[in-house]
C-alpha positions in Angstrom: -9.0 20.0 14.6 -10.4 16.7 15.8 -7.8 13.9 16.1 -9.2 10.5 15.4 -8.7 7.7 17.9 -6.7 4.6 16.8 -9.8 2.4 16.7 -11.7 5.0 14.6 -8.8 5.2 12.3 -8.6 1.5 11.8 -12.4 1.2 11.3 -12.2 3.9 8.7 -9.5 2.1 6.8 -11.2 -1.2 7.0 -14.5 0.3 5.8 -12.7 1.9 2.9 -11.2 -1.5 2.0 -14.5 -3.3 2.2 -16.1 -0.6 0.0 -13.5 -1.3 -2.6 -14.3 -5.0 -2.4 -18.0 -4.6 -2.6 -17.8 -2.2 -5.5 -15.9 -4.9 -7.6 -18.8 -6.5 -9.4 -16.8 -8.8 -11.7 -15.0 -11.8 -10.2 -11.6 -12.6 -11.6 -11.4 -15.9 -13.4 -8.2 -17.8 -12.4 -5.8 -18.7 -15.2 -4.9 -22.3 -15.7 -1.5 -21.7 -14.0 -3.4 -21.2 -10.7 -5.1 -24.6 -10.9 -2.6 -26.1 -8.4 -3.3 -23.3 -6.0 -7.0 -23.8 -6.3 -6.6 -27.5 -5.7 -4.6 -26.7 -2.5 -7.4 -24.4 -1.4 -10.0 -27.1 -2.1 -8.0 -29.7 -0.1 -7.8 -27.4 2.9 -11.5 -26.6 2.7 -12.3 -30.3 2.7 -10.0 -30.7 5.8 -12.0 -28.0 7.6 -15.2 -30.0 6.9 -13.9 -33.4 8.0 -14.8 -33.4 11.7 -18.5 -33.3 10.7 -18.0 -36.3 8.5 -15.5 -38.2 10.6 -15.5 -41.9 9.8 -17.6 -41.6 6.6 -17.4 -40.3 3.1 -18.3 -36.7 2.4 -21.5 -36.5 0.4 -21.3 -35.5 -3.3 -23.5 -32.5 -2.7 -21.1 -31.2 0.0 -18.2 -31.5 -2.3 -20.0 -29.5 -5.0 -20.9 -26.9 -2.4 -17.2 -26.5 -1.5 -16.2 -26.2 -5.1 -18.9 -23.6 -5.8 -17.9 -21.6 -2.8 -14.3 -21.5 -4.0 -15.4 -20.3 -7.5 -17.8 -17.7 -6.0 -15.6 -16.2 -3.3 -12.0 -16.9 -4.0 -11.3 -13.6 -5.8 -13.1 -11.7 -3.1 -11.0 -13.4 -0.4 -7.8 -12.6 -2.4 -8.8 -8.9 -2.5 -9.6 -8.9 1.2 -6.1 -10.3 1.9 -4.5 -7.7 -0.3 -6.4 -4.9 1.4 -5.3 -6.1 4.8 -1.7 -6.4 3.6 -1.9 -2.8 2.6 -3.2 -1.9 6.0 -0.2 -3.6 7.5 2.1 -1.5 5.4 0.2 1.6 6.4 0.8 1.0 10.1 4.5 0.2 9.6 4.9 3.4 7.7 3.0 5.4 10.3 5.2 3.9 13.1 8.4 4.8 11.2 7.3 8.4 10.8 6.3 8.7 14.4 9.7 7.3 15.4 11.5 9.8 13.2 9.7 12.5 15.2 10.4 10.8 18.6 6.7 10.4 19.2 7.2 7.1 21.0 3.7 6.6 22.4 2.0 6.9 19.0 4.8 4.9 17.4 4.1 2.1 19.9 0.4 2.1 19.1 1.1 1.9 15.4 3.6 -0.9 15.9 1.0 -2.9 17.9 -1.4 -2.5 14.9 1.3 -3.5 12.5 2.0 -6.6 14.6 -1.7 -7.6 14.3 -1.1 -7.8 10.6 2.5 -9.1 10.7 2.7 -11.2 13.9 6.0 -12.9 13.0 8.1 -9.9 12.0 10.9 -9.6 14.6 11.8 -6.0 13.6 8.3 -4.8 14.7 8.8 -6.4 18.1 12.3 -4.9 18.5 11.0 -1.4 17.7 8.1 -2.0 20.0 10.6 -2.8 22.8 12.5 0.4 22.1 9.3 2.5 22.2 8.2 0.8 25.4 11.5 1.5 27.1 11.4 5.2 26.0 7.8 5.5 27.4 8.9 4.0 30.7 11.5 6.8 31.1 8.8 9.4 30.6 6.3 7.8 33.0 5.9 9.6 36.3 4.0 6.8 38.0 6.4 4.1 39.2 4.0 1.3 38.5 3.4 2.4 34.9 7.1 2.8 34.5 7.7 -0.8 35.5 4.9 -2.0 33.2 6.5 -0.3 30.3 9.9 -1.9 31.1 8.4 -5.3 31.4 6.5 -4.8 28.2 9.8 -3.9 26.5 11.4 -7.1 27.9 8.5 -9.2 26.4 8.9 -7.5 23.0 12.7 -8.1 23.0 12.2 -11.8 23.9 9.6 -12.2 21.2 12.0 -10.7 18.6 14.7 -13.1 19.7 12.3 -16.0 19.5 11.6 -15.1 15.9 15.3 -14.5 15.0 17.8 -16.0 17.4 20.6 -14.0 15.7 19.0 -10.6 15.9 21.8 -8.6 17.3 19.8 -5.4 17.9 17.3 -7.3 20.0 19.9 -9.2 22.0 21.9 -6.1 22.7 18.8 -4.0 23.5 17.6 -6.6 26.0 21.0 -6.6 27.6 20.9 -2.8 28.0 17.5 -3.1 29.6 18.7 -5.7 32.1 21.9 -3.8 33.0 20.6 -0.2 33.3 16.8 -0.5 33.9 15.8 -3.7 35.5 18.8 -4.2 37.7 19.4 -7.7 36.4 23.0 -7.5 35.0 23.7 -11.2 35.3 20.9 -11.9 32.9 22.6 -9.7 30.3 25.8 -11.8 30.2 24.6 -14.7 28.0 22.9 -12.3 25.7 26.1 -10.3 25.1 28.1 -13.5 24.7 25.7 -14.5 22.0 26.1 -11.1 20.3 29.9 -11.6 20.3 29.6 -15.1 18.8 27.7 -13.4 15.9 29.8 -10.2 15.7 33.2 -10.8 17.2 34.3 -7.2 16.9 31.2 -5.5 18.4 33.0 -3.2 20.8 29.7 -1.9 22.3 28.8 -5.4 23.4 32.4 -6.0 24.7 32.3 -2.8 26.8 28.9 -3.8 28.3 29.9 -7.4 28.9 33.2 -6.3 30.6 31.1 -4.1 32.9 28.9 -7.1 33.8 31.9 -9.3 34.3 33.4 -6.8 36.8 30.1 -6.8 38.7 30.3 -10.6 38.8 33.9 -10.4 40.0 35.1 -12.0 36.8 38.0 -9.5 36.5 40.3 -11.5 34.3 37.6 -12.0 31.7 36.8 -8.3 31.8 40.5 -7.5 31.2 40.6 -9.8 28.2 37.7 -8.0 26.7 39.3 -4.6 27.1 42.5 -6.0 25.5 40.4 -7.3 22.6 38.8 -3.8 22.1 42.3 -2.3 22.0 43.4 -4.8 19.4 40.4 -4.7 17.1 38.7 -1.3 17.4 39.5 1.3 14.8 38.0 4.1 17.0 40.8 5.8 18.9 38.4 7.0 21.7 37.2 3.4 22.3 40.8 2.1 22.3 41.8 4.7 24.8 38.8 4.1 27.0 39.4 0.3 26.9 43.1 0.8 27.8 42.2 3.1 30.8 39.6 0.6 32.1 42.1 -2.3 31.7 44.7 -0.3 33.7 42.2 0.4 36.5 41.4 -3.3 36.8 45.1 -4.3 36.8 45.7 -1.7 39.6 42.8 -3.1 41.6 40.5 0.0 41.1 37.0 -1.3 40.5 
């Protein structure tokens, strides 16, 4: 069985979409309710032509040319957009199925394709970061390992740029800093942001307490363990927090 490469797969899908478009011989006539949309398209098309006619009026024949182009190609353009939206859905579905099977390298490739079609979806970047970190752990070459971890960092940061309250991305990046990149102090502000959003997030509290201990902020770590004891409904977590707090009070770090 021959496994197709990612580029070949994408080309095949694009070709199929184009064939569907070319085979559509009849253009769809826009209803009157779409007049405003068409007017907006016309205005933008005129704006695209303005540099050529800067400082002077656009000729009547050019205006007619733009209007004719909209009539002729608008429905084809809409179908092309719809086809590419479907490709975006395909790559997202493929990534999810690869993730379910822990095929992180292939999932990462599919997520990169999905990002091409959906470049402002923070979830795609967060999942890309997870896959990159997983691939780093499997890399035998130290340079490649580092590249994957740095790639994960960039993906997490992009997810946070797109959604400043995205807890999974904030916490994931903090994990990366503490356990993989040896930058625990960079994790503290991220975890503090998580706790401003989710005040009872015990995972974030445990990790932040660890960072505080490394920073010699012992009193703040003790306060976090006390908060876990008071707010957690998980007996194991409450017990672990109590044990950690006692060790700090006894000077065992």
